[in-house]
N, C-alpha and C positions, 0 to 999 in steps of 0.2 A: 504493500500500500504506500502510495506517494504521500509525503508529509509536507510538500511545498504549499505555497499560498494558492488559494483557489479563487476563481471568479464566481462560480455558482454552486450552491448546494440545494438539491431538491430533497426535502424530507418527506418520508411516507410513514405515517403512524398506522400501526397494525395491531389488531387483536382478533385472533381467529378469522383471518382473511384468506385462508387457503384457496378458496374458490375464486377470488378476485384479484389477488395481489400480482399475479403474473401479468394480467392484462394492464394493471396500473403501471407496473414497471416497464412494460413494452411501450406504452404511450409516452411515458416520461423520457425513456431512452430515445425514441424516435424524435421527440420534440427537441431534445438537447442537440442531437446530431443534425437535425434539419435547420434549426434556427440559430444555434450557437456553436458551430463546428470548430471555431478557433478558440473557444473559451475553455479554461480548465474547470471541469465539472465533475461532481460525484453525486451519487444517489445514496442517501442514508435511510435505511429502514429501521425505525425505532419501534421495537415490538413490546407490547404491553402484556407479556406473560401468556402468550397463546398456548392453547392446549391441543390445537390441531396441527396440520402439516404446513403452517405458514412458513416456518423457517426453511423447511425442505424445498418449498416452492420458490422461495427467494434465492436460495443457493443454487437451484437448478436453472434459474432464468439466464438466458443468453442475451447479454447486452454489450453494446460497444463501450458504454460508460461504466466506470467502476461502481459497483454496488457494495456498500458496507451494511451488514446486518448486525444489529446490536440490541441486546435487551435494554429497555429503558431503565434509567437510574431512578431510585426512589420506589414508591409503591405503585399500585394500579392507578390509572387515571390518564386521560389524554394530555393534561397539562404536563405531567411528568415526561410523557413521550415527546412533547414539543420542546421542553427544556433540554432534553438530551440532544435533540437535533441542533438547537440553537447553540449549545455549548460546543459541539463539534464544529459548527460553522464559525463560531468566534475563534476557536483555537486554530483553525486552518486559515483565518484571515479572509473569509469569503466576502465578496462585495454584494452579493444578492442571495437571498434564501427564498425558496418557494416551499409551501407546505400543501400537501394533498393527502386525502384520506385513503387508506388501503382498501376500503370496501366499495370504492367507486366502480360503477359499471358504465358510466356515460363519458368518462374522461377521454379527451382527444389530445393528440400531440400538440395541437395549437394552444392548449391551456398553458403549457410551459412558457410559450412566447408571451402570452397575454399576462401572465403573472410576473415574469422575470424582466422582460424588456423595459417596462416603465421604471423599474427599480434601477436598472443600469443607466437610465436617462435622467435620474435624479429624484424620482418619487420615493417617499419613505415607506408607504404602505399601499398595497393593492388589495382591495377587498373584492369578492366575487359578486356579480349580479346574475342571478339565475331566474329562469322561468319556472315557477312553482305553482302547483295547484293551491287554491286558497284554503284548503283544509290542511295543507302541509305548513310547516313553520308555525306551529301553534304557540310556541314561546316567542318567536320573532314577532309575529303579527300583533300580539296582544300586549307585549310589555317591552321587549328588547328594542324593537324598531321605534315605537313612539318615544321612549325615554332617551334613546340615543339622539334622536332628532331634536326633541323639545328641550331636554335638560342640557345635553352636551353640544347642541347646536351644529351638528354635522349631518348632511343629507345623505346618509348611507341607508339603503333599503334593506340590506341583509347583513346586519352587524355580527351575526354568529354563523356565517356561511361555511366555515371549515377550511376553505382553500385561501391561501394568502401569498402575497409577495412582500418581502420584508427587507429593508435596507440594513446595512451594517450599523448605521446610527441608531435606528430603532431597535435592532437586535441588542445592542449594548444596554439601552435604557430598560428594555423588558427584563433582561437578566439581572439587573441591579434593583428592580422594583420590589418593595417589601410585600406586595400583595400578589405576587406571582402564584396563580392557583395550580393545584395538583390535578384537577379533574376537568369536567366539561366547561367550567368557567373560563377556560383559556381563550376561547374565541372572542367573547365580549371584552376580555381583558386586553387583548391585542388591539382591538378596534378603539377602545376608549382611552388607553394610554397614548396611542398615537394622536388621537383627537385632542386630548387635554394638554399634551405636550406641544401642541401647535405644529405638528409635522404634516408634510404634504401627503394627501390621500387621493387616490383615484379608484374608480370602480372598473372592473373588467367584465365585459359580457361573456359569460361562459356557456350560455344556452340553457338547456334543460339538465338538471342534476338528478341523477338516479343512483341510489346506493342501497346496499343490502340492509342497512340498519332501519330503513323505512318500514320494512316488513314487521319490525317489532312495535310499530306504533299502534297496531291493533289492540294490544293490551298495554295501556298507558303505564301500568305499574312496573313493567319490565325496564323501560328506557326513559320515557318522557317524564315521569314523576321524579326519578333521581336527577335527571337533567335539569328539571325546573329548579330544584333546590340548589344545585351547583351554579347554574347560570345566574339565577336571580340573587343568590347570596353574594356572588362576586360583583354583580351589578350594583347592588345596594352598598357594598363596602367601597366600591369605587366612587359612588355618589358622595359618601362621607369623606373619602380621601381627597377628592377634587372639589370639595365644598366651595372654596374661594373662587376657583375657575368657573364653576357653574353659575355663580352669582353674576358673572360678567356676560353671560350668554343671553342675548335678547332676540336673536333671529337664527334661522337655520342657514348654515354656510353650504352653498351648493358644492357638489363633488363632481369632477369631470368623469363622464362615463365613456370608456374606451371600447369601441366596437359597435357593431350593429346588432340589434335584437333580431334573432332569426324568426322566420315564419314557421314556427313549430309550437306545439302545445304540449304541456306536461300531461302525463297520464292521470286519469281520474282517481280520486281517493274517496272511498265510501266511509261513512261514519255511522255507527250503530247508535242512533239517538236514544233509544230505550235503555241501552246499557249505560251510556254516558249519563243519562238522567238518574238512573238507579245509583250509580257510583257517586254522583254529586249529592243526592239526598242522604246517602249512607255516611259519607265523609262529613257532611255538614253537621249531622247529629253527633258525630264522634269527635270532631276537632274544633268546633266553634264554641269552646268553653271559656274558661277563665283567662286564656291568653288572647281572647278576641276583644278585650275591653277597649282597645284603641279604636274599635269600630262602633262604640256605643251609640253615637249620634246617627248611625246608619242602620242600626240593628233591626229596628222594626221593619224597614223596607226589605232588608236582606231576609228576614224570617218569612215575610210574605212570599218572596221569590222561591225560597226553598220548599214552601208548602204547596206550590202550584203543581198541577198535573202536567204531563208532557204536552197535551193538546193545547194548553193555554200558556205554555212556558215562555218567559222572556226575562232577560237580565239586562236592564238598560245600560248602555255604554257609560252614561254619566255616573252611575252608581259604581261601576267598575273603576273608573278613573279616580274617583274620590277614595275608593278603598285602597288603590295602589299608592296614592300619595300619603294617606294616613299610615300605611304600612312602612313606607320609607321613613316617615317621622319616627315611628315607634322603633324601628330597627336602628336608627341613628343614635338612640339613647342606650340600647342594651345589646344589640346584635343577637337577641334571643332567637334561636332557630324556631321556636314555637310560633313566632310571628309569620315565618314562611309556611308553617303548617296551615295557618288560617288563610293566607293568601293563595296557597295552592288549591284549597277547596273552591274559593271564589273564581280562580283562574279556570278551573274545569267547568264551573257553572257558566261563566261568561263565554267559554268556547262553545258550549252547547247552544247558547243564544246566537252566537255568530254563525254557526252552521245553519240554524233556522232562518236567520236574516238573509243569508246569501244563497240558499239552496236552489233558487230558481234563476240565479244570475249567471251570466257568461263570465269567463275568466276576466275579461276586461272590466266588466261592471263590478265584479267582486274586488278587483284590485283598486278601482276608484273608491269603492266603499271603505276598504281597509286604510287607504291613504287618508281618506276623509276623517278618520278617527284622530289624526294629529291635532286637528283644530280643537277638539274637546280637551285633549291633554294640555294644550297650550292655554286655553281659556281657564282651566281649573288649576293652573300652576300655583296660584295664590293659596291653595289649600295647604301647601307645604309650609310648615312652621320652621323647618330646619334649614331652609334656604332663604 
């Protein structure tokens, strides 16, 4: 293995990706050879304790670019996998880093160019812009996207997209940061540190994103609920950390979007409304107890919503936005994880309402509807006592 200075490191985070990792490595290798043939590049696979044949598939892959397989440092969690990649890139003096997930099934070789080239031209962070079904991105659409725009003032549509281009300058800042997360909070962390540190950000159009983990969305308790705690916990800690910066934000800073949106539609996602309604009522009764006192002013309205049958169910956006802001205030005082328990229940309840509100809409109409939620988040920002 060469130990000289590098131009490009492409990091691939894996955990039980035996069925997909060879395809990801092939696309990355072709992209590096096609678009950056004169650059010194390596691919780093940072594995999160796979129990399948991921390592064997990586080692058997035939690539022109050197591939390094390494078990991620620290415990389980995507953040630890990303840290491992960033530390290798730092130690090798890389000028640009791209991060892609090992379970991707839609990655093309052009993704490497779209993530890396802007970094080599002076951008600090490239975030992805995907075409996604409006029932996908349930954490993004309801909380990460609006708070990134309204509180942090940056016009990024998908702040927890998973694929990134990162400059050496941002890489150093991320590794030095006291809030570097170990798990799924890593994506929102990368986006918001770059934003709050006033670094240059661009969006790269990557088309439709398809990945194996989407199959686990059918049962929220497997992936989405743990992801909610990790993403929202990190987001709320960053709000506390960048408290002074957020106070200076009064408008959304537009972000340059690189590339043309393709004439392609994401695959449909079905939602079992009856099951979602049952889970919401069950968890509402279980978790909306003594730790929900921060919602006392809203409690009567929330109780009425929880009592509704599915055929008349609705969770108004205004009530959701006020609940989010009151949760931010409460979390800023104690960082009590029980506050996230409460918000997680309401998040699932609001998602059910969003499904019902958009079920007859086209993709374009639903996207306009979701973007329109930003106005309510902005109008209600005064609910926040902590800012």
